[in-house]
N, C-alpha and C positions, 0 to 999 in steps of 0.2 A: 822873281816870284817862284816859290817852290811848287812843284807839280803835285796836285792833290787828286787827280783822277786817272783812271786807266793804268794804275800802278802795276796791276797783275795781268794786263792784256798785252799779248805779244803782237797781234795783228787784227785788222778788220778788213774783210774782203767783201765788197758789194756783190749782191746777187742780182741776176736779171729780174726785173719786176714780174710778178705773177701773170699779168695780162699779156705781156710779150711772150713769156714762156708758154702759156697755153695756146697762143696763136701758132707757135712752132710745132706743137704736138697736139693737134685737135682731135676730139672724138668724132666719129661718124654719126650720122643720123640714127643708124641702127643701134649703135652703142648708147646714144642718148635715150632711145626708147627702152632699151634693156635696163638701164640704171633707174629711170623713172618708174617703170613697171615693177621692178624688183623691190624698190623702196616701198611702194604701195602694198605689195604682197607681204613684206616683212611687217609693215605697220599693222596690217590686218591680223597677222598671226600673233604678234605680241600684245594685241588688244583683245584677243579671244574671238575675233570675228571670222577667222579662217581656221578650220580644224586640222590642217596639215601641220606637221612638225617642221620647225626650222633647224637646220644643222649647219653650223659653221665648221668647216673642216679644211685642213691644209697644214703646211709646214709651220713649226714654231716661228721661224723667220725665213725670209728669202735671202739667200746669199749667192745663188748660182741661177741665173735666168734660164739656162738650158734645162736643168733638172726641174726647175719650177714650172716651166712651160710644158714639159712632158707630163708632169703631175696634173696640170690644168687640163690637158687634152684627155687624159684618162678620166678625170673627174667629170668633164663635160659629157662624156659618153655614158657614164654611170648615172648622171643626173637625168638623162632621158628615160632610164629604166625605173626610176623611183619617184618622179616628180608629181605623180597623182596623189601621193601621200606625204612626200618629204620635199621641202624646198631646200636646195643646196646652195650655199654661199661659200666661196673659197676664201680661207684665211690668206691675206696677202700683207704680211707684217714687215714693215721696213724700219721700224724704230723699236729698240729694246731698252726698257728701264733696267738699270743696274742697282743692286743693293749697295754695292761699293763701287768697283770699277770693272771694266771689261768691254768687249765689243758692243757698241751702242747701236748697231744695226747698219743696214745696207746704205741708207742715205748718208749717215755719218762717215762711214768708212767702206765704200764699195769695193775697193781693191783688197780689203782684208789684210792690210799691211801697215796700218797706222799712219797712212798719208792723209787721211781725213779730207778727201776730195769731195766736198759736199755738192758743188755744182754738178759734177758727174753723177753723184749718187741720186740727186733729184731727177736728172735727165733719164738715167737708166731705170729708175723706179717708175716714172711715168710711161716710158716705152713698154716696160713689162706689163703694167696695168692695162694698157691698150691691147696688148697681145692676149691677155687673159679674157678681156671683154670680147675680143674677136672670136673666142671659142664658144661664146654664148653663156659664159659663167658670170654672175655678179660677184663682186669682191667686197670683203670686209677687212678692217684695219683697226689697230689700236692707235689712238692719237696721243702723242707725247709732247712734241714741240708745238707751241701754239701758232707758229708761222707756217708749218708744213701744210695744213689744210688748204691754204691759198693756192698751192701748186698741184694738189692731188684730189681734193674733196669732190670735185665735179664727177669723178669717175667711180666714187665709192657708193655702195648700197647700204652699208651698215658700218657702225663704228663702235669702239669700246673705249672706256676710260678705265685704266687698270687699277689694281689693288694698291699700288704705291701712290697713285695720284687722285684717287677717288675723293679724298678730303681736301684737295687743292681747290681754292677758290678760282684760280686761273683756269683750271680744266672744267669746272662746273660752268663758268661763264662761257668758255669756248663751246661747250656742248649746247648751250642755250641758243647759239646762233648757227649750228651746223644743220644741214638740210637732210641728214639721214637719221633713221632710228639709231638710238645709242644704248649700249649695254653698259651698266655700271657694275663693276665687280665689287664684291664685299671686300672689306679691309683685310690686311695681311693676317689678322688674328684668326678669322674664319667663322666664328660663331658669335651669337649674342649681339653685343654692341657693334661688332664688325659688320654684321648684316644691316643694322640700323644705319650705319654710315652710308651704305649704298642707297637706302631708302631716302635719307636726307639729301643725298646728291641729286636724286631724281626730282625731289621737290624744288631744289634750288635751280636745276637746269630748266624746269618748266616755266620759270619766272623770267620776265624781261630783265636785262642787265645792260649797264653802260660801263665800258672799260677801254683801255688803250690797246690798240692792235695795229695791224698792217692792212691797208686796203689793196685792191688789185693792181694799183700803180706802184706799189711798194712804199707808199708814204705812211709814216706813223699817223694814226687817225684815232678819233674817238668813235668806237663801235657801239651802236645801240642794237640790241636784239629784241625779238618778240617772245623768246622762250621756245623750247623744243618740247612738244607734247608727246613725242614718241620715244619713250625710254623704258627700260626694264632692268631688273636686278639679274646679275649673273652670279650664281653660287659657285665659288671656286675653291672652297676650303681654305685652310691656313695653318699657322703654327699650332693652333689649338686643336686641330683635327679636321676631319672631313665634315661636309654639311649637305650632302646630297640625299641623306636618308629621309624617310617620311616625316620624322619629327622636326628636323631643321627646315624642311620644305614648308610644313604647316606654320612654323614660327615666322618664316619670311612672308608667307601669304598674309598672316595676321597683321604683321607690321605694315604691309602695303595697304591693306584695307583700312587700318587705323589712320593712315595718312591720306586716305581718300584716293588712292592710286589703283590702277588696274592690277589685279592680283595674279599676274602671270610671270613665269620665271624661265630663265635659261640655266642649265647646269653645265659647267666646264668640267669635263672628264679628266683633265690634267691638273697640274699644279698641286695645291694642297689636297684636292680630292683623290688624287692618285698616289699621295704620299711621295711624289716626285719619282715614281716608278712607272714608266710608260706602259708596262704590262698590266697595270691595274686599271688603265683607261677602259678596257673592255668590261671590267667588273662594274664600274660606275655606269657605263653606258647601258648595260643590260638591267641594272637595278632601276635606273630612271625609266627605261622603256617599260619595265614591268609595272611600275607605278602608273605610268600613263595608260597602258592597256587595261589596267585594273580600274580605271575610271577617274584618275586624277588629272583633270583638264587644266589645272594651274601650271603644269609642266608642259611648256610649249616649244622648248628649244634645247639643243645640246651643242656642245663644242668639243671637237676632237683635235689634238695635235697629231698630225699624220704626214708622212713623207713617202717617197718611193721605197726607201729601205728603212728598217727599224733602227732604233737607238739614236746615238749622237756621237760626235767626235770633237776633239779639240783642234784649234787652228793656231796654237801658240807660236809655231815656227814662222808665221808670216809668209808662207809659201802656199798659195791656193792650189797650185798644181799637184800638191801631195795629198789633197783632200779626197776622200772617197765620194764617188758620185751618188747624189740623191740621199745623203745622210745629213741630218741636222747638225749645225755647229752651235746651237743653243740648247734648248730643252730636248730631251729624248722624245722621239715620236714613234707611234705604231707604224708598221709598214703598210704598203698598198694592199697586199692580199688581205690582211686583217681588217683594214678599213672597208674594203669592198664587202667582206663577209658581214661586218656589223651593219652596214647600211642596207644590204639586201635582207638581212634578218629583220631589221626594223621595218622595212617596207612590207614584208610578208605579214608580220604581226599586226601592223596598223591597217592593212587591207582587210584583215579579218574582222575589224570593227565596223561600226556603222559608217555609211557613206559620208564623206566629208563635205562641209560647206565651204565654198570658195568665193 
């Protein structure tokens, strides 16, 4: 009999079941309280029930745990200075969607050399997340592979569905069962219909779904969800231009209201909104902050790609020892000093407004 399946598959390597994996790397009671409490705070912010601003800030992607943890410790100290007006969640992104090919993130290739040691990637990713939570910081992530959440989702306070996957039924179904608030980015176009795609994704994710997935024992299962009520649009711009200005914000709010959804938004200062120039992130940040302090309460959250040092670098040579410390290997980031400046500026301006409701 001629073979008709797995013709293009080189190998299949079983993974440790999620429940056994989680038992080896458990969270503490304090971490559990942090995750649960921060999820509730985020839920209140994105539904307009808490007047603080939510800021997702951190490296475009994690590739070096030492630098990432140094960043987390700095951010945890800054968090204490601004938390009466700003809720800080650290970006801890382990998976990177690629337009064509390229490094797909820390879980897929933790050694940065094309060895694709996924079991080690999952292990190191979870250990890193535990270290971040230990600093007192909640963490946010972009979900890409539909199996990954079984290994990491209990530690996350916020999640994103990206511009390349926001139209995917698989990811909308996934979001419907996740326990965190979810930000849906507009499509890669950036304006008009691209924003509507994110609104449609929220409608879909709020509904119950039944689909094939993996349970905590690692078995292929029929998954039934109740729907995720805590989702919001993330304006990130796109190939058609930026979309953080007052006009595009008003358009997004109108689309949310028409769909019967809470009219609250996050603006991603990077990606299409920065025209892929990290130095423009501060322009976007200050523009949105100005809209907020001028009375636009629909703008409840911001996202910044930030690392210890500004810019980015390539890692094509496959030798991680030659990489600069604290510099992104994916999208270019603003440096720590500018990040601190922007967050303290925002805190000062927000404090000058009316007292917040928490």
